[in-house]
N, C-alpha and C positions, 0 to 999 in steps of 0.2 A: 710278710712276716707271719701273719695269721689271718684267717677268715672264719666267720664274720669279723669285721674290724671292731669288735667289742671285747674288752677284757674285764674279768671280774678282779677288782683290787682286793688285796688281803684284808681280812677282817680279824681283828685281834681275838685269838682264842676260838675262832669259828671256822676259818678257812682251811679245811682239810680236803682229803681226796674225795670224800663223799659229797661235800659241797661243790667241788669242781666238776665232778661227774654229773651232778644234777643239772649243771649249766651247759653241758655239751649240746651243741646244736643251736643254742641261743648265743653263747659267747664263743669266740675263737681262741681265747686264752684265759687262764685263771692263775692268779698268784697266791699260792698257799702261804700260811704264816700270818703275820710275821713271827719269826722264831728266833729267840736269843741263843747264841752259839757258845759263848765263853762264859766263865764264872762271873765276871763283873756285870755283863749284860743279863745273865740269868738272875743274879741277885737283885738287880734293878727291876726285872719282871716280877720277882716275888713280892717286892714292895708294892708294885702296881696291883697285884692280886689282893694284897692285904687291904687295899682301899677300894676293893670291889670292881676291879677291872678284869676282864677275862684275858687269859694269856695261855699259850701253849708252853708247858713246862715238863716235857717228857724226861725220863731219867737220862736218856741219851739222845740229844737232838739230832745227831748225825744218823743214827739208826732210824729215828722217826722220819726224817727226810727221805732216806732210802726206801723205807717201806711205803710211804705215801706216794712217791713218784712211781714205784713199781706198780702200784694199784692203778695208776693212770696210763701205763705204757700202751694199752690198747684202746683207750678212750679217745674219741674224736674231739679232743681239745688239747691245746698247746699248754702244758703245765709250766709253771714257774714257781720259785720259792723266794719269798721276801725275808731277808735275814738281817739280824743286828749283831754286831760284834765290836768290842773295844780294841780288837787286834786283827791284823791282816791274815794270819795263818789259818784260823778257822774258816774264813771266807774262801780262801783258796781251796781248802779241803771240800767244802760244800760245792764249790764250782766243779770240782772233779766229779762229784756225784751227779750233779746236774748235767754235765756233758755226757755222761754215760747213759742218761735217759733222754737225751736231746731236749732237755728242759732249760728254762731261762733262770739264771741266777740274778736275783734282784737285790741290790745293796740298798738298805734302808738309810737314807739321808733325809728322812722326812719327819719322824716322830718328834714331838715337842714336849713330851712329859719330862718334868725336872729330873726324875730318877734316872731316865735314860741319858739325858744330856750330861748329867753329873759324871757318867762313866765314858763319855766320849762318843755316844751313839747319836743317831737321829740328826737333828738340826746342828748339833756341834760338829758332826762330820761334814755336813753341807757347808759350814762356814770355814772349813779347813780344806781348801781345794787340793793342796799338795797331798794330804793324807788320803783324801777320797780317791785321788788318782792312783795312789799306791794300791788301794783295795781293788780298783778296776783293773789295773795292770796285772796284778796277781791272779785275779779271776779269769781274765781274758787269756792268760798264758796256758790255761787248761783246755782251751778251745770251746769253752762254754759260751753261749750267747749271754751277754751281760747287759742288764738294765740297772739304772739308778733311779730310785723313787725320790723326788724332790718336792718342795713347795715354794710358792712365790711369797713375797712379802716378808722375807727373813732379813732383818737389818744387816747391812753390810755385805750382802750377797748379790752378785751380778750373775743371774742365771745364764745369760748368754755366754759370758766368759766361762762359767762352770761347765756348760755344755761343750764348749770348744775344748776345754782341758780334758774332760772325761772321754770325749771322742778320740782325742790324740792318744789317750792311755789305752784305748781298745774297746770302749763301750759301744754297744750297738743300739741301745734303746734309752730314752729318757722319759720317765713317767711323771708327768707334771700335775701336781695338785694346784690348780690355778688360783684358788683363794680369792675369787672375784677380780682377778687380774688377767683376764682371758688373752689380752693382747700379747702377753709375754710368751704364750705358746707360739704365736706367729713370729716373734723375734727369734726364738730358738730354732724354729723350722727354717727360717730364712738364713740363719748363720751357720747351721751345721748340716751334716748328712745323717744325723741320728734319726731313727724311727721314733716319732713323737706320739706318746699316748697321753691324751688330755683327760683330766679328772676334775671333778667338782660340779655338783648339781647337774649331772647329765641325766635328764629326765624325760626329754621329749624331742620332737623334730627340730624345734628351734634351737635348743641347746646343742644338739648334734651338729646342726648346720653351722652354728657359730664357730665351734671348734674346728670343723673341717674347713670352713672358710678361712680360718687363720693358718691353715696348713698342717693341722694334725693328721697323722696317718691312721689313728684309731682313737677311740674313747674308752673310758673305763667307768664302772660304777662300783660303789661299795655296798651300802645297806640294801639297795634293791636286789642284789644278788641272792639275798635270802629267799626270794620268791621268784625263781626263773620263769614261772608261768604267769607272773603278775602283769598288771596293766602298764607299769612303768617300762619293763623290759620289752613288752609288746610294742610300745611306741618307739623305743630306741631302735629295736631291731628293724621296724618298718622304715625308719629314717635312714638306716644303713644299707637297706636293700639296694642293689645296683641300679634299679630304675629310679630310685629316689635320689641317688648321689650323682647320677650322670648329668 
């Protein structure tokens, strides 16, 4: 899917094309965003900003995505866009943009902020597998590569079943925030053919080997991506080097 097998996970209000380009050579992929697409999700994002959270709120989110992906067309990193929407159609529209840039469309079924859940985004979407599968199917129909960002330890959610359902709907990737439940990564890897990206406290050789040992195809980092030349990413990159993983 991408090499090196390290992805930069989206950072709220920070993960743009410049951020992704700075990580080229260290990471094989970078997920821009997250970005709210429709008015309910944008209204929720504005409420988050009002309580001091950083968010991308461009006048036109579709234009922003097009411009950001175009800036990365020649960069040696596989771009993706993490999106939130209370409706299917905006996700399909962005998937078309992603497909035109050979970028990954990542559906955010991960955020747990109350404002986002109140409009049907994030964990609320994760808990509604049928609706999540509709999003995936609409995005996959554009021929975009489709990822779904999820988290473990959400009450009432069986991530193995979720993985099976989104795979059937056309997803290619599942991006798992393991939340101290690393073994779930292995259960998903064993049960599906999805490309599995494991996230949560990826900081060194031990954490990388733990996730790869469970069957993850790649790992991702969040905050350490702010410093692509830092010690954390140096350790992670070293652990992912072919001679280290063979």
